[in-house]
C-alpha positions as CSV (number, residue, x, y, z in Angstrom):
1,X,101.8,124.0,163.2
2,X,101.9,123.0,166.9
3,X,103.3,126.4,167.8
4,X,100.5,128.4,166.2
5,X,98.9,131.1,168.3
6,X,95.6,130.7,166.5
7,X,93.1,128.8,168.6
8,X,91.5,126.9,165.7
9,X,94.9,125.4,164.9
10,X,95.9,124.8,168.5
11,X,92.7,122.9,169.1
12,X,93.8,120.3,166.5
13,X,97.6,120.4,166.7
14,X,99.0,121.7,170.0
15,X,100.9,119.2,172.1
16,X,100.6,116.6,169.4
17,X,102.8,113.5,170.0
18,X,103.9,111.9,166.7
19,X,103.4,108.2,166.5
20,X,106.8,107.3,165.1
21,X,106.1,103.5,165.2
22,X,102.9,103.4,163.1
23,X,102.2,106.9,161.9
24,X,98.7,107.1,163.4
25,X,97.0,110.4,162.5
26,X,94.6,110.1,165.5
27,X,96.1,110.3,169.0
28,X,97.0,106.7,170.2
29,X,95.1,105.6,173.2
30,X,97.5,104.3,175.9
31,X,94.9,102.4,177.8
32,X,97.3,101.0,180.4
33,X,97.6,101.3,184.2
34,X,101.4,100.8,184.3
35,X,104.5,101.0,182.1
36,X,107.4,98.6,181.7
37,X,110.9,99.6,182.6
38,X,113.9,98.4,180.5
39,X,115.7,97.5,183.8
40,X,115.6,98.1,187.5
41,X,117.9,101.1,187.2
42,X,115.6,102.9,184.8
43,X,112.7,102.3,187.1
44,X,114.6,103.7,190.0
45,X,115.7,106.8,188.1
46,X,112.1,107.5,187.0
47,X,110.9,107.3,190.5
48,X,113.7,109.6,191.6
49,X,112.7,112.1,188.9
50,X,116.2,111.8,187.3
51,X,115.0,110.6,183.9
52,X,111.9,111.2,181.7
53,X,109.4,108.5,181.1
54,X,106.1,107.1,182.4
55,X,105.7,105.0,185.6
56,X,102.0,104.5,186.3
57,X,98.9,106.2,184.8
58,X,97.9,108.0,188.0
59,X,101.2,109.8,187.8
60,X,101.1,110.4,184.0
61,X,100.1,108.9,180.7
62,X,101.0,109.8,177.1
63,X,97.4,110.3,176.0
64,X,96.6,112.4,179.0
65,X,99.8,114.4,178.5
66,X,98.8,115.4,175.0
67,X,95.4,116.7,176.3
68,X,97.2,118.7,179.1
69,X,99.6,120.3,176.7
70,X,96.9,121.1,174.2
71,X,94.6,122.9,176.7
72,X,97.6,124.7,178.3
73,X,98.5,126.1,174.9
74,X,95.0,127.2,174.2
75,X,94.8,129.0,177.6
76,X,98.2,130.6,177.0
77,X,99.7,128.9,180.1
78,X,102.8,126.8,180.5
79,X,101.3,123.5,181.7
80,X,98.1,121.7,182.8
81,X,96.9,118.7,184.9
82,X,94.0,116.6,183.8
83,X,91.6,115.4,186.5
84,X,88.8,112.8,186.8
85,X,86.0,115.5,187.1
86,X,85.6,119.2,187.1
87,X,85.4,119.1,190.9
88,X,88.7,117.2,190.8
89,X,90.1,120.3,189.2
90,X,88.6,122.7,191.7
91,X,89.6,120.6,194.8
92,X,93.1,119.8,193.3
93,X,93.9,123.5,192.7
94,X,92.6,124.5,196.2
95,X,94.0,121.7,198.3
96,X,97.5,122.0,196.9
97,X,97.6,125.7,197.9
98,X,95.8,125.8,201.2
99,X,96.4,124.5,204.7
100,X,94.8,124.9,208.2
101,X,94.9,128.5,209.2
102,X,94.7,129.9,205.6
103,X,92.0,132.2,204.3
104,X,90.2,131.9,200.9
105,X,88.0,134.6,199.2
106,X,85.4,133.4,196.7
107,X,82.8,135.1,194.6
108,X,79.4,134.9,196.2
109,X,77.8,132.8,193.5
110,X,79.7,129.8,192.2
111,X,78.8,126.3,191.0
112,X,76.9,124.6,193.9
113,X,79.5,121.9,194.5
114,X,82.4,124.4,194.4
115,X,80.4,126.3,197.1
116,X,79.9,123.1,199.1
117,X,83.6,122.2,199.0
118,X,84.6,125.7,200.2
119,X,81.8,126.4,202.7
120,X,81.3,122.9,204.2
121,X,84.4,120.8,203.5
122,X,87.4,123.2,203.7
123,X,86.0,124.8,206.9
124,X,86.1,121.4,208.6
125,X,89.9,121.5,208.2
126,X,90.5,124.9,209.6
127,X,90.5,126.9,206.4
128,X,88.5,130.1,206.6
129,X,86.3,131.2,203.6
130,X,84.7,134.5,202.8
131,X,82.2,134.9,200.0
132,X,82.0,138.4,198.5
133,X,80.2,140.3,195.7
134,X,83.1,140.7,193.3
135,X,81.2,143.0,190.9
136,X,82.8,145.7,193.0
137,X,86.5,144.8,193.3
138,X,86.7,147.0,196.4
139,X,84.8,144.3,198.3
140,X,87.7,141.9,197.6
141,X,90.2,144.4,199.0
142,X,88.0,144.8,202.1
143,X,87.9,141.0,202.7
144,X,91.7,140.4,202.4
145,X,93.4,139.3,205.7
146,X,97.0,138.6,206.6
147,X,96.4,134.9,205.9
148,X,94.5,135.2,202.6
149,X,96.1,132.8,200.1
150,X,93.6,132.5,197.2
151,X,91.0,134.5,195.4
152,X,88.6,132.1,193.5
153,X,85.9,133.1,191.0
154,X,83.9,132.2,187.9
155,X,83.0,134.6,185.1
156,X,80.4,134.5,183.8
157,X,79.1,133.2,187.2
158,X,77.1,130.0,187.3
159,X,74.0,130.2,187.1
160,X,73.1,133.9,186.7
161,X,75.8,135.0,184.2
162,X,77.2,137.9,186.2
163,X,80.5,139.0,184.5
164,X,83.5,140.0,186.7
165,X,86.4,142.2,185.7
166,X,89.4,139.9,185.4
167,X,92.0,142.6,185.0
168,X,91.0,144.5,188.1
169,X,90.7,141.3,190.2
170,X,94.1,139.9,189.0
171,X,95.7,143.3,189.8
172,X,94.4,143.1,193.4
173,X,95.7,139.5,193.7
174,X,99.1,140.5,192.4
175,X,99.3,143.6,194.7
176,X,98.7,141.4,197.8
177,X,100.7,138.4,196.5
178,X,97.6,136.2,196.5
179,X,97.0,133.3,194.1
180,X,94.1,133.9,191.7
181,X,92.0,131.0,190.3
182,X,89.3,131.4,187.6
183,X,86.9,128.7,186.6
184,X,86.6,129.3,182.8
185,X,84.2,126.5,182.0
186,X,81.4,128.6,180.7
187,X,83.4,130.4,178.0
188,X,86.4,128.0,177.2
189,X,89.7,129.4,175.9
190,X,88.1,130.0,172.6
191,X,86.1,132.9,174.1
192,X,88.1,134.0,177.1
193,X,91.7,133.5,178.3
194,X,92.0,134.7,181.9
195,X,95.8,134.4,182.0
196,X,96.0,137.3,179.5
197,X,94.6,139.5,182.3
198,X,97.0,138.2,184.9
199,X,95.1,135.3,186.4
200,X,97.4,132.5,187.8
201,X,95.4,129.3,187.5
202,X,92.6,128.5,185.1
203,X,90.4,125.5,185.7
204,X,87.7,123.8,183.6
205,X,85.1,121.2,183.9
206,X,86.2,119.5,180.7
207,X,82.9,117.5,180.9
208,X,81.3,120.6,179.3
209,X,82.3,122.4,176.1
210,X,85.9,121.0,175.9
211,X,84.5,117.5,175.4
212,X,81.2,118.7,174.0
213,X,79.5,115.4,173.5
214,X,78.0,114.6,176.9
215,X,79.9,111.3,177.3
216,X,82.8,112.2,179.7
217,X,83.3,113.7,183.2
218,X,86.7,115.3,183.5
219,X,88.5,118.5,184.6
220,X,91.7,120.5,183.8
221,X,93.9,122.8,185.8
222,X,96.2,125.2,183.8
223,X,99.0,127.2,185.3
224,X,102.8,127.6,185.5
225,X,105.1,124.6,185.2
226,X,106.0,124.8,188.9
227,X,102.4,125.2,190.0
228,X,101.2,122.2,187.9
229,X,104.1,120.0,189.1
230,X,103.1,120.9,192.7
231,X,99.4,120.1,192.1
232,X,100.3,116.8,190.4
233,X,102.7,115.6,193.0
234,X,100.4,116.5,196.0
235,X,96.7,116.7,195.8
236,X,96.3,114.8,192.5
237,X,98.8,112.0,193.2
238,X,97.8,111.4,196.8
239,X,94.0,112.0,196.7
240,X,93.9,110.4,193.3
241,X,91.4,112.4,191.2
242,X,93.3,111.7,188.0
243,X,91.7,111.2,184.6
244,X,91.3,107.9,182.7
245,X,93.3,107.8,179.4
246,X,90.1,106.9,177.5
247,X,88.4,110.0,178.7
248,X,91.4,112.1,177.8
249,X,91.3,110.6,174.3
250,X,87.6,111.4,174.0
251,X,88.2,115.1,175.0
252,X,91.1,115.4,172.5
253,X,88.7,114.3,169.8
254,X,86.1,116.8,171.0
255,X,88.6,119.7,171.2
256,X,89.2,119.5,167.4
257,X,85.7,121.0,166.8
258,X,85.6,123.3,169.9
259,X,86.1,126.6,168.0
260,X,83.4,125.9,165.4
261,X,81.0,124.4,168.0
262,X,81.4,127.6,170.2
263,X,80.5,129.7,167.2
264,X,77.2,127.9,166.8
265,X,76.5,127.8,170.5
266,X,77.0,131.6,170.7
267,X,74.9,132.3,167.6
268,X,72.0,130.2,168.7
269,X,72.1,131.6,172.3
270,X,72.1,135.2,171.1
271,X,69.0,134.7,169.0
272,X,67.2,132.8,171.9
273,X,68.2,135.5,174.4
274,X,66.7,138.2,172.2
275,X,63.5,136.1,171.8
276,X,63.2,135.6,175.5
277,X,63.8,139.2,176.3
278,X,60.8,140.3,174.4
279,X,58.5,137.6,175.6
280,X,55.7,138.8,177.9
281,X,55.9,135.8,180.2
282,X,59.7,136.4,181.0
283,X,60.5,139.1,183.5
284,X,64.3,139.1,183.2
285,X,67.0,137.5,180.9
286,X,70.6,137.1,182.1
287,X,72.9,136.9,179.0
288,X,76.0,139.0,178.5
289,X,75.3,139.2,174.7
290,X,72.3,141.5,175.5
291,X,72.8,145.3,175.7
292,X,70.6,145.3,178.8
293,X,73.1,143.0,180.6
294,X,75.9,144.6,182.7
295,X,78.4,142.1,181.2
296,X,77.8,143.4,177.7
297,X,80.6,146.0,178.2
298,X,83.2,143.1,178.4
299,X,82.3,141.7,174.9
300,X,85.2,142.3,172.6
301,X,87.6,143.1,175.3
302,X,87.7,140.4,178.1
303,X,85.5,137.9,176.2
304,X,85.1,137.4,172.5
305,X,81.4,136.4,172.8
306,X,78.8,135.7,175.5
307,X,78.8,131.8,175.3
308,X,76.0,129.3,175.1
309,X,74.3,129.5,178.6
310,X,71.3,131.7,179.3
311,X,69.5,132.2,182.6
312,X,66.1,133.8,182.9
313,X,63.2,134.5,185.3
314,X,59.7,133.4,184.5
315,X,56.8,135.6,185.7
316,X,54.9,133.5,188.2
317,X,55.6,130.9,190.9
318,X,57.9,128.0,191.4
319,X,55.1,125.8,190.2
320,X,54.9,127.8,186.9
321,X,58.6,127.2,186.5
322,X,58.2,123.5,187.0
323,X,55.3,123.4,184.6
324,X,57.3,125.3,182.0
325,X,60.3,122.9,182.2
326,X,58.0,119.9,182.0
327,X,56.4,121.2,178.8
328,X,59.7,121.2,176.9
329,X,60.0,118.7,174.1
330,X,63.3,119.4,172.4
331,X,65.2,120.7,175.4
332,X,66.2,117.8,177.7
333,X,65.7,118.3,181.5
334,X,69.2,117.7,182.6
335,X,72.1,119.4,184.5
336,X,75.4,120.1,182.8
337,X,76.0,122.2,179.8
338,X,78.1,122.4,176.6
339,X,76.7,119.4,174.9
340,X,75.3,119.2,171.3
341,X,71.9,118.8,172.8
342,X,70.1,121.7,174.4
343,X,69.5,121.3,178.2
344,X,67.2,123.0,180.7
345,X,67.4,122.9,184.5
346,X,66.2,124.6,187.7
347,X,69.3,125.8,189.6
348,X,67.6,126.3,193.1
349,X,66.5,122.7,193.3
350,X,69.2,121.1,191.1
351,X,72.8,122.4,190.6
352,X,72.7,125.0,193.4
353,X,70.8,122.9,196.0
354,X,73.9,122.7,198.3
355,X,73.1,126.4,199.1
356,X,70.5,127.1,201.8
357,X,67.6,129.3,200.7
358,X,69.3,132.2,202.5
359,X,72.6,131.5,200.7
360,X,70.8,131.3,197.4
361,X,69.1,134.6,198.0
362,X,72.4,136.3,198.9
363,X,74.0,134.8,195.7
364,X,71.1,136.1,193.6
365,X,69.7,132.7,192.7
366,X,65.9,132.9,192.9
367,X,63.3,130.1,193.0
368,X,62.0,131.1,189.5
369,X,65.4,131.2,187.8
370,X,65.7,128.8,184.9
371,X,69.1,128.0,183.2
372,X,69.4,126.7,179.7
373,X,72.4,125.4,177.8
374,X,71.8,126.1,174.2
375,X,72.9,123.3,171.9
376,X,73.7,122.9,168.2
377,X,70.2,122.2,166.9
378,X,68.6,124.6,164.4
379,X,67.7,127.7,166.3
380,X,64.2,128.0,164.9
381,X,63.4,124.6,166.4
382,X,64.7,125.6,169.8
383,X,62.7,128.9,169.8
384,X,59.5,127.1,168.8
385,X,60.0,124.7,171.7
386,X,60.4,127.5,174.2
387,X,57.4,129.3,172.6
388,X,55.1,126.3,173.0
389,X,56.2,125.7,176.6
390,X,55.7,129.4,177.5
391,X,52.2,129.4,175.8
392,X,51.2,126.4,178.0
393,X,51.9,128.1,181.4
């Protein structure tokens, strides 16, 4: 069953390591920092890469390995590297493939810390970064230079849910022999598999839907065997953003229910988006599941469904937005997404605060934009909570 192409089966069985000693059904947790060698020669051969086996958990661990193989299978890629946080995945993938003098192209709006890493950190080390509006792929072609090494994007984009055409962007990257990296956190491999459209590397904040229970921070980088080996032996090994085995074990447990959780997240989000769109105090709803959204055309082709994150604009001022958030009773005021609990946050002052006001404006992130992560509660309870908060502003 481990070779099934059906994602519901892969989420439970892919990469499974049989516990031959005790026959444990659940994945054993190898909560160890180091591994014992039979003799000195075995230790030497493992360090030399001449024999298989584990050395030290920063370099690899059986529990972590199972997680990596499972998510790689779900994304339709050869291998994966698990990281300590989602930003460990972003930085690991970028740093292993960039050096001083290189050029990176990113979509204009990305997660705030991804933006800060590219715009503030990488530039300190002589890496040039250009942010472009990728809704028109011609803008990417126009930004390519002789030293362009990577095209980086999210789709749907955090926080305003803009959907980008993966097939067209991957074709541009291949034509110019540039590495393409997609952050697939918002949709997960259940709803979107960027590698099917020619994307080279797929990353996740596993903190979000993959884990799904709000009790882990972690990341994953999926790609070819060669690419993952390179990332593991350079940026991950030497900078050290590797995952703890216990966190890997928790994510493996969360993954088993990922397909059915995503079904409920999407169903709830669709009904809430439709409610918000007709509400007189909401001026705009950003959700690809709505026919009014430009991303709707990609449902059923690039993406199976629209996901569980909705952004919307409240009519009024920043103060009205704050008052609305403060009135919520069931939605928790918290950043992150993908948990069983529904969450609400204000991107301009929270997740996207690393942007200057001018940069936020250029990325289409207004001061009245609200982002919600729709959880697994009963949808009528969520709608009534939104209704009462809107009535009180």
